[in-house]
C-alpha positions in Angstrom: 0.0 0.0 0.0 1.3 3.4 -0.9 0.5 6.6 1.0 -0.1 9.9 -0.7 -0.1 13.5 0.7 -3.7 14.7 1.0 -3.5 18.1 -0.8 -1.4 20.8 0.8 -1.6 19.2 4.2 0.6 16.9 6.3 -1.8 14.0 6.1 -0.7 10.9 4.4 -3.6 8.8 3.0 -3.6 5.2 1.7 -4.2 5.0 -2.0 -7.3 2.9 -1.3 -9.8 4.2 1.3 -12.6 2.1 2.7 -16.0 3.5 1.9 -19.1 2.7 3.9 -22.1 3.3 1.6 -23.0 -0.4 1.9 -23.1 -0.2 5.7 -26.5 -0.3 7.4 -28.9 -0.5 4.5 -32.2 1.3 5.2 -34.4 4.0 3.6 -33.5 3.0 0.0 -29.8 2.3 0.8 -30.5 -1.5 1.1 -29.9 -1.6 -2.7 -26.2 -0.8 -2.0 -25.8 -3.3 0.8 -26.8 -4.3 4.3 -23.4 -4.6 6.0 -23.9 -5.1 9.8 -21.5 -4.5 12.6 -20.0 -8.0 12.6 -19.3 -7.9 8.9 -18.0 -4.3 9.1 -15.6 -5.3 11.8 -14.2 -8.1 9.7 -13.9 -5.8 6.6 -12.1 -3.2 8.8 -9.6 -5.9 10.0 -8.9 -7.0 6.4 -8.5 -3.4 5.1 -6.3 -2.2 8.0 -4.1 -5.3 7.8 -3.5 -4.4 4.1 -2.5 -0.9 5.0 -5.7 1.1 4.5 -5.6 4.0 6.9 -8.8 6.0 6.2 -12.5 5.2 6.5 -15.0 7.4 4.7 -18.7 7.7 5.6 -21.5 10.3 5.6 -24.6 11.2 7.6 -26.6 10.6 4.4 -25.7 6.9 4.1 -28.7 5.0 5.4 -29.7 8.3 7.1 -27.2 7.9 10.0 -27.2 4.2 10.3 -23.9 3.7 8.4 -22.2 6.0 10.9 -23.6 4.0 13.8 -22.3 0.8 12.3 -18.9 2.4 11.7 -18.7 3.7 15.3 -19.5 0.3 16.8 -17.3 -1.7 14.4 -14.2 0.5 14.8 -14.0 0.1 18.6 -10.5 0.4 19.9 -9.1 0.9 16.4 -10.4 4.4 16.0 -7.2 6.2 17.0 -5.2 4.2 14.5 -7.0 5.4 11.4 -8.2 8.5 9.8 -12.0 8.9 10.0 -13.8 11.1 7.4 -17.5 12.0 7.2 -19.7 14.4 5.3 -22.6 16.7 6.1 -24.9 19.1 4.2 -27.7 16.7 3.1 -31.3 17.1 4.3 -31.9 15.0 7.5 -35.6 15.7 7.9 -38.5 18.0 6.7 -37.2 21.0 8.7 -35.9 23.4 6.0 -33.0 24.5 8.2 -31.8 20.9 8.7 -30.1 21.0 5.3 -27.4 22.9 3.5 -24.0 24.3 4.4 -25.2 27.0 6.8 -23.5 27.6 10.2 -26.7 26.3 11.8 -26.8 23.0 10.0 -23.2 22.1 9.5 -22.3 22.4 13.2 -25.3 20.5 14.2 -24.7 17.8 11.6 -21.1 17.4 12.6 -22.0 17.1 16.3 -24.6 14.5 15.4 -22.1 12.5 13.3 -19.6 12.5 16.2 -22.2 11.0 18.5 -23.1 8.2 16.0 -19.4 7.5 15.3 -18.6 7.4 19.0 -15.6 9.8 18.6 -14.7 13.3 19.7 -13.3 14.4 16.4 -13.3 13.8 12.6 -10.0 13.8 10.8 -11.7 15.0 7.6 -15.1 16.6 7.4 -16.5 17.2 3.9 -19.3 19.4 2.6 -21.3 16.8 0.7 -22.7 19.1 -2.0 -22.7 22.8 -2.9 -25.3 25.0 -1.2 -26.5 27.6 -3.6 -28.2 29.7 -0.9 -25.8 30.0 2.0 -22.9 32.5 1.4 -19.7 30.6 1.1 -18.2 32.9 3.8 -20.7 31.5 6.3 -19.8 28.0 5.4 -16.1 28.6 5.7 -16.6 30.3 9.1 -18.6 27.3 10.3 -15.9 24.9 9.2 -13.2 27.1 10.8 -15.2 27.0 14.0 -15.3 23.2 13.9 -11.5 23.1 13.5 -10.8 25.5 16.3 -13.2 23.7 18.6 -11.2 20.5 18.1 -14.2 18.6 16.5 -12.6 18.6 13.0 -8.9 18.4 12.0 -9.2 19.2 8.3 -12.1 19.8 5.9 -12.9 19.3 2.3 -15.7 19.3 -0.3 -17.6 16.8 -2.3 -19.3 17.1 -5.7 -18.4 20.7 -6.3 -17.9 22.1 -9.8 -14.7 23.8 -10.8 -16.0 27.4 -10.3 -17.6 26.5 -7.0 -14.3 25.0 -5.7 -12.3 28.1 -6.9 -14.8 30.4 -5.3 -14.4 28.6 -2.0 -10.6 28.7 -2.3 -10.6 32.3 -3.3 -12.8 33.5 -0.5 -10.7 31.6 2.0 -7.5 33.1 0.7 -9.1 36.6 0.6 -10.0 36.5 4.3 -7.0 34.6 5.5 -9.2 31.6 6.6 -8.5 27.9 6.5 -8.9 26.3 3.1 -10.3 22.9 2.1 -7.5 20.4 1.6 -9.4 18.0 -0.6 -12.3 17.3 -3.0 -14.2 14.1 -3.3 -15.4 13.5 -6.9 -16.9 10.9 -9.2 -14.3 9.7 -11.7 -14.2 6.4 -13.6 -12.9 5.2 -17.0 -16.5 5.6 -18.3 -17.0 9.0 -16.7 -13.9 11.2 -17.1 -15.6 14.7 -17.0 -13.5 15.6 -14.1 -10.6 16.0 -16.5 -12.0 19.1 -18.0 -11.8 21.3 -14.8 -11.7 19.4 -11.5 -8.4 17.5 -11.9 -6.5 20.3 -13.4 -7.8 22.5 -10.6 -6.5 19.9 -8.1 -3.1 19.8 -9.6 -2.8 23.6 -9.8 -4.2 24.4 -6.3 -2.6 21.4 -4.6 -5.9 19.8 -3.6 -6.2 16.2 -2.7 -8.6 14.2 -4.8 -10.5 11.3 -3.4 -12.7 9.3 -5.9 -16.0 7.9 -4.9 -17.6 5.2 -6.9 -14.4 4.4 -8.9 -15.9 1.3 -10.3 -19.0 3.2 -11.5 -21.1 2.1 -8.5 -20.8 -1.5 -9.6 -21.1 -0.8 -13.4 -17.4 -1.5 -14.0 -16.9 -4.6 -11.8 -17.6 -7.2 -14.6 -21.1 -8.0 -13.4 -22.4 -6.1 -16.4 -21.1 -7.2 -19.8 -22.4 -6.9 -23.4 -25.4 -9.2 -23.6 -25.3 -9.9 -19.9 -27.3 -7.5 -17.6 -26.2 -7.2 -14.0 -27.7 -9.8 -11.7 -30.5 -8.6 -9.3 -28.1 -9.2 -6.3 -25.8 -6.4 -7.5 -26.4 -2.6 -7.1 -26.7 -2.2 -10.9 -29.3 -5.0 -11.0 -31.3 -3.7 -8.0 -32.6 -0.5 -9.5 -30.0 1.9 -8.0 -30.4 5.1 -9.9 -26.7 5.9 -10.4 -24.5 6.3 -12.3 -25.9 8.4 -15.2 -24.6 6.8 -18.4 -25.2 8.9 -21.5 -23.9 6.3 -24.0 -24.6 2.7 -23.1 -22.7 1.2 -26.1 -19.6 3.3 -25.3 -19.8 2.1 -21.6 -20.0 -1.5 -22.8 -17.0 -1.0 -25.1 -15.0 0.3 -22.1 -16.1 -2.7 -20.0 -15.0 -5.1 -22.7 -11.6 -3.3 -23.0 -11.1 -3.6 -19.2 -12.1 -7.3 -19.4 -9.7 -8.0 -22.2 -6.8 -6.5 -20.1 -8.0 -8.4 -17.1 -7.9 -11.7 -19.1 -4.2 -10.9 -20.0 -3.4 -10.7 -16.3 -5.9 -13.3 -15.1 -7.6 -10.8 -12.9 -11.0 -9.2 -12.5 -12.5 -6.3 -14.4 -12.7 -4.4 -11.1 -9.1 -4.8 -10.4 -8.0 -3.5 -13.8 -10.4 -0.5 -13.4 -8.9 0.5 -10.0 -5.3 -0.1 -11.2 -5.8 2.2 -14.1 -7.4 5.0 -12.0 -4.6 4.9 -9.4 -2.1 6.1 -12.0 -4.2 8.9 -13.4 -2.9 12.5 -12.8 -4.1 14.2 -9.7 -5.6 11.2 -7.9 -4.8 10.8 -4.2 -7.0 7.8 -3.3 -9.9 5.7 -4.4 -12.8 4.9 -2.1 -13.9 1.3 -2.3 -17.0 0.1 -0.6 -17.1 -3.7 -0.7 -19.9 -5.7 0.7 -18.0 -9.0 1.1 -14.6 -10.2 2.1 -14.0 -11.6 -1.4 -14.7 -8.3 -3.1 -12.6 -6.3 -0.6 -9.6 -8.6 -1.1 -9.9 -8.3 -4.8 -10.1 -4.5 -4.6 -7.0 -4.4 -2.3 -5.0 -6.5 -4.8 -5.4 -3.7 -7.4 -2.5 -1.9 -5.6 -0.2 -4.7 -6.8 -1.4 -4.9 -10.4 1.0 -3.2 -12.8 -0.5 -2.5 -16.2 1.8 -2.2 -19.2 2.1 1.2 -21.0 0.3 -0.4 -24.0 -2.6 -1.7 -21.8 -3.0 1.7 -20.1 -3.1 3.3 -23.5 -5.8 0.9 -24.7 -8.0 1.7 -21.8 -7.4 5.5 -22.2 -8.2 5.4 -25.9 -11.4 3.4 -25.4 -12.6 5.8 -22.7 -11.2 9.1 -23.9 -13.8 12.0 -23.6 -14.5 14.3 -26.5 -12.6 17.6 -26.5 -15.0 20.3 -25.5 -14.7 24.0 -26.1 -12.4 25.8 -25.3 -10.0 22.8 -25.3 -10.4 21.9 -29.0 -10.1 25.6 -30.0 -6.6 25.8 -28.5 -5.4 23.3 -31.0 -7.3 24.5 -34.1 -6.2 28.1 -33.4 -2.6 27.1 -32.8 -2.5 28.4 -29.2 0.7 27.7 -27.2 1.8 28.1 -23.6 -0.3 25.3 -22.0 -0.7 25.1 -18.3 1.2 22.2 -16.7 -1.9 21.3 -14.6 -4.0 20.6 -17.7 -1.2 19.4 -20.0 -1.7 15.6 -19.4 -5.4 15.9 -20.4 -4.8 18.3 -23.3 -2.3 15.8 -24.8 -5.1 13.3 -25.0 -7.4 15.8 -26.6 -4.8 16.6 -29.1 -4.5 12.9 -30.1 -8.3 12.8 -30.7 -8.2 15.8 -33.0 -5.1 14.7 -34.9 -6.7 11.2 -35.5 -9.8 12.8 -36.8 -7.8 15.1 -39.1 -6.0 12.2 -40.6 -9.2 10.4 -41.6 
């Protein structure tokens, strides 16, 4: 297991993080899994023995039950790992019990601490952007949580590029603490983060944790061309995510991952994770296994070394289309590219050059 610096902080985080979306399983989340305390304890033991040093959860998962399971299962191991959670989501019908206001965030954090049976969170993340609350209020609330000792560091989740830069800019303007990380969705099938979020992370020295790196079960191999996902899987149970705009393209990507897996004698999931671990700007991948077998397979991705040719095959099969203004830089002969976006622009250039040659 390798450890990577989480943004511009002193924290070192394992390249695989244990996610807890499958923990609990109520109020619609049973489609993701129903991991109980005993199973969670076993999964923790396996992950920590392999070198995983962070557990990620949220108050939204099973509406607090996942945090309760985590708190009970961690037991005496709490002080040996980094514990991350999230707040911002609606918790009931009270309109003030939602969002990133000072009122809600502080209450949400304190409620999470009780469920998790701990006095502090190592990383607290705003689960989604709040379009009503001034970002200054959110930053002040997060700063208060740090100063009170209830939170060590904070980050964001599911922000757009401009929302993240607004947050960083306001913090810098006022001399306040900044978020050290972003949690985003990024897979071989869904590479939109390469347009703004990953270059932003490289430029601003933000850590990037990836949720759903296997497409919430889509890229595990349970779904193949001509073979729909079994009802026992998340993709076969009616879970609404991820959004896939081109099913045939997604199946092509899965078949490419599978062919590379066949060459190594490993699973589609393992190839998917191994490819993502080497992408620019990625700090860690959050994996949320329901069984010991799946967790061990995910952990083995850290030892899988893809060849340059194999990595290129996966990249070519999954490459997103160059959007404006990216394609315009090449057609207009623009120079002086930013180092933070150079890796992704190089791939856009290849797409444009291949099309020109046809």
